[in-house]
C-alpha positions in Angstrom: -44.9 -13.7 19.0 -42.9 -10.5 19.1 -45.9 -8.4 18.5 -47.9 -10.2 21.2 -45.1 -9.7 23.7 -45.0 -6.0 23.0 -48.8 -5.8 23.3 -48.8 -7.7 26.6 -46.2 -5.4 28.1 -48.1 -2.4 26.8 -45.1 -1.0 24.9 -45.9 1.5 22.3 -43.5 3.2 19.9 -43.6 7.0 19.6 -44.8 7.5 16.0 -42.9 10.8 15.9 -39.5 9.2 16.8 -38.0 8.8 13.3 -34.6 9.4 11.8 -36.1 12.2 9.7 -37.0 14.4 12.6 -33.9 13.6 14.7 -31.6 16.6 14.8 -28.2 15.3 13.8 -25.8 17.9 12.2 -23.4 16.3 9.8 -20.2 15.2 11.5 -21.8 15.3 15.0 -21.9 12.3 17.3 -25.7 12.2 16.8 -25.1 12.0 13.0 -22.6 9.1 13.4 -25.1 7.3 15.7 -27.8 7.5 13.0 -25.5 6.2 10.4 -24.5 3.2 12.6 -28.1 2.4 13.5 -29.1 2.4 9.8 -26.2 0.0 8.9 -27.7 -3.4 8.7 -24.3 -5.1 8.7 -23.6 -4.2 12.4 -24.9 -6.9 14.7 -24.1 -5.1 18.0 -24.2 -1.4 18.7 -23.9 0.2 22.1 -25.0 3.9 22.3 -24.2 6.0 25.4 -25.5 9.4 26.3 -26.9 11.5 29.1 -30.7 11.5 29.9 -32.4 13.7 27.3 -29.7 13.2 24.7 -32.0 11.4 22.3 -31.2 7.8 23.0 -34.8 6.6 23.2 -35.6 8.6 20.0 -32.8 6.9 18.1 -33.7 3.4 19.2 -37.4 3.8 18.4 -36.4 5.3 15.0 -34.4 2.2 14.3 -37.6 0.2 14.6 -39.5 2.5 12.2 -39.0 3.3 8.5 -41.0 6.5 8.9 -44.0 8.0 10.8 -46.7 5.4 11.5 -44.6 2.7 9.6 -43.1 -0.1 11.6 -40.5 -2.2 10.0 -41.2 -5.9 10.2 -39.9 -8.2 12.9 -38.3 -5.5 15.2 -38.8 -4.7 18.8 -38.0 -1.8 21.2 -37.9 -2.5 25.0 -37.5 0.3 27.5 -35.9 -1.7 30.3 -36.5 1.0 33.0 -40.2 0.4 32.5 -39.8 -3.4 32.5 -37.4 -4.1 35.3 -40.2 -5.4 37.6 -41.0 -8.2 35.1 -39.0 -11.5 35.2 -36.2 -11.0 32.7 -36.6 -14.4 31.1 -40.2 -13.4 30.3 -39.2 -10.1 28.8 -36.5 -11.5 26.6 -38.0 -14.9 25.7 -38.1 -15.5 22.0 -36.6 -12.2 20.9 -33.8 -14.0 19.1 -36.4 -14.7 16.4 -36.6 -11.0 15.5 -34.4 -9.2 13.0 -33.6 -6.3 15.4 -33.9 -5.8 19.2 -33.3 -2.4 20.7 -32.8 -2.4 24.5 -33.1 1.0 26.1 -32.0 2.1 29.6 -29.6 -0.8 30.2 -28.3 1.0 33.3 -31.7 0.4 35.0 -31.2 -3.4 35.2 -27.5 -4.0 34.7 -26.7 -4.3 38.4 -29.3 -7.1 39.0 -28.0 -10.6 38.9 -31.1 -12.2 37.3 -31.0 -9.6 34.5 -27.3 -10.2 33.9 -27.8 -13.9 33.4 -30.8 -13.4 31.2 -29.0 -10.8 29.1 -26.0 -13.1 28.7 -28.2 -15.9 27.5 -30.2 -13.6 25.2 -26.9 -12.3 23.7 -25.7 -15.8 22.9 -29.0 -16.7 21.3 -29.0 -13.6 19.2 -25.4 -14.3 18.0 -26.5 -17.7 16.8 -29.6 -16.4 15.1 -28.0 -13.4 13.6 -30.4 -11.0 15.3 -29.1 -7.4 15.4 -28.8 -5.9 18.9 -28.8 -2.2 20.0 -28.2 -1.3 23.6 -28.5 2.2 25.0 -27.3 3.3 28.4 -26.4 6.5 30.4 -23.2 4.7 31.5 -20.2 3.1 29.8 -20.3 -0.7 30.0 -17.4 -0.8 32.6 -19.5 1.6 34.8 -22.6 -0.5 34.8 -21.7 -2.6 37.9 -21.9 -5.8 35.9 -20.5 -8.7 37.9 -20.8 -11.3 35.1 -17.5 -10.9 33.3 -18.7 -12.8 30.2 -21.7 -10.5 29.8 -19.5 -7.4 30.1 -17.0 -8.6 27.5 -19.9 -9.3 25.1 -21.3 -5.8 25.6 -17.9 -4.3 24.9 -17.4 -6.4 21.8 -19.6 -4.3 19.5 -19.3 -0.8 18.1 -19.8 2.0 20.6 -21.0 5.5 19.9 -21.3 8.2 22.5 -23.7 11.2 22.1 -22.1 14.4 23.1 -24.4 17.0 24.7 -25.3 19.9 22.4 -24.0 23.4 23.1 -26.2 26.5 23.1 -26.1 27.0 19.3 -27.0 23.4 18.4 -29.8 23.4 21.1 -31.2 26.5 19.5 -31.0 24.9 16.0 -32.6 21.8 17.4 -35.6 23.8 18.6 -35.9 25.6 15.3 -35.5 22.4 13.3 -38.3 20.7 15.2 -40.5 23.9 15.1 -40.0 24.1 11.3 -41.2 20.5 10.9 -44.4 21.5 12.7 -44.8 24.5 10.4 -43.9 27.0 13.1 -41.4 29.9 12.9 -39.2 30.1 16.0 -37.0 33.2 16.1 -33.5 33.2 17.6 -34.8 35.4 20.4 -37.6 33.1 21.4 -35.4 30.0 21.1 -32.7 31.5 23.3 -35.4 32.5 25.8 -36.6 28.9 26.0 -33.1 27.7 26.6 -32.6 30.1 29.5 -35.9 29.1 31.2 -36.3 25.4 30.5 -34.3 22.3 31.3 -31.9 21.8 28.5 -32.6 18.1 27.8 -34.2 17.4 24.4 -37.3 15.7 25.8 -38.3 18.8 27.9 -37.6 21.1 25.0 -39.6 19.1 22.4 -42.5 18.7 24.9 -42.6 22.5 25.3 -42.7 22.9 21.5 -45.7 20.5 21.3 -47.5 22.6 23.8 -46.7 25.9 22.0 -47.7 24.4 18.7 -51.1 23.4 20.1 -51.7 26.8 21.7 -50.6 28.8 18.6 -52.9 26.8 16.4 -55.8 27.3 18.8 -55.3 31.0 19.3 -53.8 31.8 15.9 -50.8 33.5 17.5 -47.2 33.7 16.5 -44.5 32.5 18.8 -43.5 35.7 20.6 -41.7 35.8 23.9 -44.8 37.2 25.8 -47.0 34.5 24.2 -44.4 31.8 25.2 -44.3 33.1 28.7 -48.0 32.8 29.1 -48.5 29.4 27.5 -45.6 27.8 29.5 -46.1 29.8 32.6 -42.5 31.0 32.6 
């Protein structure tokens, strides 16, 4: 039933979104979040971060053991893409799964119908023992939730915020992901990318994918002039 729901809503996990390729330096908020999400004893986790901080990557990773390998009985729902659907239809039967990851909670949290459906869903999951992970760009108290019982339930679990990376960690993130692709990314080129591109991880990784494809096709190293040409910077 869970798989049929995911198929009917055309939801696909990113096969590259795994814990193994998520840059999470030891002791960072990102590292703490990965530890929490891999702890099967936590029934409710609420992860907060800015757009591009890696929330979607983390939630999809929680539903996958590794590349191209789904864990059984788990589901990932990007609520920003599903807000036009009746919430009861989206959430129906999900308490039968072992793990449900609900992304972009801020996209639906101010809608009464979604608040009621989420409240009922939460209670059903508590009874069935289903693990829940919520991700949002806002703290629970900033989500404009009028249903007090829902708000109290969302605040009852463990919360972990993702702190935005500084320049050094963003450079290391780029080099970490480049290395996984078999590319060498010098400090000079990494710093150049950070000065010319949006600093969110989604944009940076997308640029790396484009550079990887171009470097393989043209058999070129990642130099600043080559990067400028490929990305039209």
